[in-house]
C-alpha positions in Angstrom: 44.8 57.2 44.0 45.3 54.9 47.0 43.1 55.5 50.0 45.5 53.9 52.4 46.6 50.5 53.7 43.9 47.9 53.4 41.5 50.0 51.3 40.7 49.8 47.6 41.7 52.4 45.1 39.1 55.1 44.5 38.9 53.7 41.0 40.9 51.5 38.7 41.4 52.0 34.9 41.0 48.9 32.8 41.5 48.1 29.1 38.5 47.3 26.9 38.6 43.5 27.0 39.7 43.2 30.6 37.1 45.8 31.6 34.2 44.1 29.9 35.3 40.7 31.0 35.1 42.0 34.6 31.9 44.0 34.1 30.0 41.0 32.5 29.0 39.6 35.9 26.9 42.6 36.7 26.2 44.3 33.4 22.6 43.2 32.9 21.7 44.1 36.5 22.4 47.8 36.1 19.7 50.4 35.4 21.5 52.4 32.7 20.1 55.8 31.6 21.9 55.6 28.3 20.3 52.3 27.4 16.9 53.7 28.5 17.2 56.6 26.0 19.0 54.7 23.2 17.2 51.4 22.9 13.7 52.5 21.7 15.1 55.0 19.2 17.6 52.4 17.8 14.9 49.7 17.5 12.7 52.2 15.6 15.5 53.1 13.2 16.4 49.4 12.6 12.8 48.8 11.5 11.5 45.4 10.2 14.0 42.6 10.4 11.8 39.5 9.9 13.8 36.9 7.9 16.7 39.3 7.5 20.3 38.6 8.3 21.5 40.9 11.1 24.9 41.4 12.7 25.1 42.8 16.2 28.6 44.2 16.2 29.9 44.5 19.7 27.0 42.5 21.0 28.1 42.3 24.6 25.6 40.3 26.7 23.3 39.9 23.7 20.8 42.7 24.3 20.1 43.3 20.6 20.7 39.7 19.6 17.8 38.6 21.9 15.6 41.5 20.9 16.0 41.1 17.2 15.9 37.3 17.2 12.5 37.6 18.8 11.4 39.9 16.0 12.2 37.2 13.4 15.7 38.1 12.4 18.6 35.7 11.7 21.0 37.2 14.1 24.8 36.9 14.5 26.6 38.6 17.4 30.3 39.3 17.6 32.3 40.7 20.6 35.8 40.7 21.8 34.9 39.9 25.4 34.6 36.2 26.1 32.8 36.8 29.4 30.2 39.0 27.8 29.6 36.3 25.2 29.1 33.8 28.0 26.2 36.0 29.3 24.8 36.3 25.8 24.9 32.6 25.3 22.6 32.2 28.3 19.9 34.1 26.4 19.7 31.6 23.6 16.5 29.5 23.8 14.5 27.3 21.5 12.3 30.3 20.8 15.2 32.8 20.6 18.1 31.5 18.6 21.2 33.4 17.4 24.9 32.8 16.7 27.8 34.2 18.7 31.4 34.7 17.7 34.4 35.9 19.6 36.2 38.5 17.4 36.8 42.1 16.6 34.4 44.2 14.5 37.2 45.8 12.4 38.1 42.3 11.2 35.1 40.0 11.6 36.1 37.3 9.1 32.6 37.1 7.7 32.2 36.8 3.9 31.4 39.8 1.7 27.8 40.9 1.6 26.7 38.7 4.5 24.1 41.0 6.3 21.1 43.0 5.5 21.5 45.0 8.7 24.4 45.8 11.0 23.7 47.2 14.5 26.6 48.7 16.4 25.2 49.8 19.8 27.2 51.6 22.5 30.4 50.2 21.0 32.3 52.6 18.8 33.2 54.9 21.6 35.8 52.2 22.6 37.4 52.4 19.2 40.3 54.8 18.8 40.4 54.7 15.0 36.9 54.4 13.4 38.0 53.9 9.8 38.8 50.2 9.9 35.4 49.4 11.5 33.4 51.3 8.9 35.5 49.8 6.1 34.8 46.3 7.4 31.0 46.9 7.9 30.9 48.3 4.3 32.5 45.0 3.1 30.1 42.6 4.9 26.8 44.6 4.5 24.7 44.0 1.4 23.6 46.5 -1.2 20.7 48.6 0.3 21.7 47.2 3.7 21.2 49.5 6.7 23.7 50.4 9.4 22.6 51.7 12.8 25.2 53.1 15.2 24.5 54.4 18.7 26.8 55.7 21.3 27.1 58.1 24.1 27.0 61.6 22.7 30.5 63.0 21.9 29.6 66.0 24.1 30.4 63.9 27.2 33.7 62.7 25.9 35.0 66.2 25.1 33.6 67.5 28.4 35.9 65.2 30.4 33.7 62.1 30.8 36.0 60.1 28.5 35.2 56.8 30.2 32.4 54.5 31.3 32.4 53.3 34.8 31.0 50.4 36.8 31.1 48.9 40.3 31.8 45.3 41.1 30.0 43.5 43.9 32.5 44.8 46.5 31.8 48.4 45.5 35.2 48.8 43.7 34.8 51.3 40.8 36.4 50.6 37.5 36.7 52.9 34.4 37.0 51.9 30.8 38.3 54.5 28.3 36.1 56.0 25.6 37.0 58.1 22.6 35.0 60.9 20.9 33.8 60.5 17.3 32.2 63.7 16.0 29.5 63.7 13.4 31.9 65.1 10.8 34.0 61.9 11.2 31.0 59.7 10.6 30.0 61.8 7.6 33.4 61.6 6.0 33.7 57.8 6.5 30.2 57.1 5.4 30.8 58.9 2.1 34.2 57.2 1.7 32.7 53.7 2.1 29.5 54.4 0.1 27.0 54.9 2.9 24.2 57.4 2.7 23.1 59.0 6.0 19.3 58.5 6.4 18.7 59.7 9.9 20.4 61.3 12.9 19.0 61.4 16.5 20.4 63.2 19.5 18.0 62.5 22.4 18.4 64.8 25.4 18.0 64.4 29.1 14.4 65.3 29.7 12.0 65.3 32.6 10.8 61.8 31.9 14.4 60.4 32.1 15.1 62.5 35.2 12.1 60.9 37.0 13.9 57.5 36.7 17.4 58.9 37.2 17.1 62.0 39.5 20.9 62.4 39.6 20.7 63.6 36.0 18.6 66.7 36.9 21.6 69.1 36.7 22.1 67.9 33.1 18.6 68.5 31.8 18.4 69.3 28.1 22.0 68.1 27.4 22.3 65.5 24.6 22.9 62.0 26.0 23.2 59.8 22.9 24.1 60.1 19.2 22.2 57.6 17.0 22.9 57.3 13.2 21.2 55.4 10.5 22.9 54.9 7.1 22.2 52.9 4.0 24.7 51.2 1.7 
């Protein structure tokens, strides 16, 4: 929708790679309620990673690469956005080392049985067909390896919020499409590719989160994230 001559569009739709390449400049500056809810639960489900090989699939700006490397893991990150990887590269230090690769998580190119742990955080909602991704993770994860997936709860996608949005430094709004994956789909794919579901979390919008994000008050008690742990 155009607001008139000389004015920006109300919002612009972008594809996944173009969107995240543009978002990379401000991504780490945002105070994100989904991350606030998701991160501590995901970290708890990941558990001990010291001296373990970990893949951060869809690593973005390296949030989990950095966090898990500091916990003693041997971390590799992969993402399809070169600009997000540039931001992630800036988090590598002598005390926090990890590898980064430009690529797609449904076709990583890594050898079979490469990783003890695969983390896929706030990524699969951008994938239309989930099967190739779960198949690839099953190939590259080791026996008894653990997979942790987190994403915005499918409740929001099917309620019409089938996108994530961000603002650039001029205030222009952009939207990147997201796709719902219900628990039944995960269940079927996990069974097909020899994963066993170990835990499911559906954190809701509570008073503590509302204190930090008052705009969520009208959504109190609604599920914000879906976080799954499975074992090969």
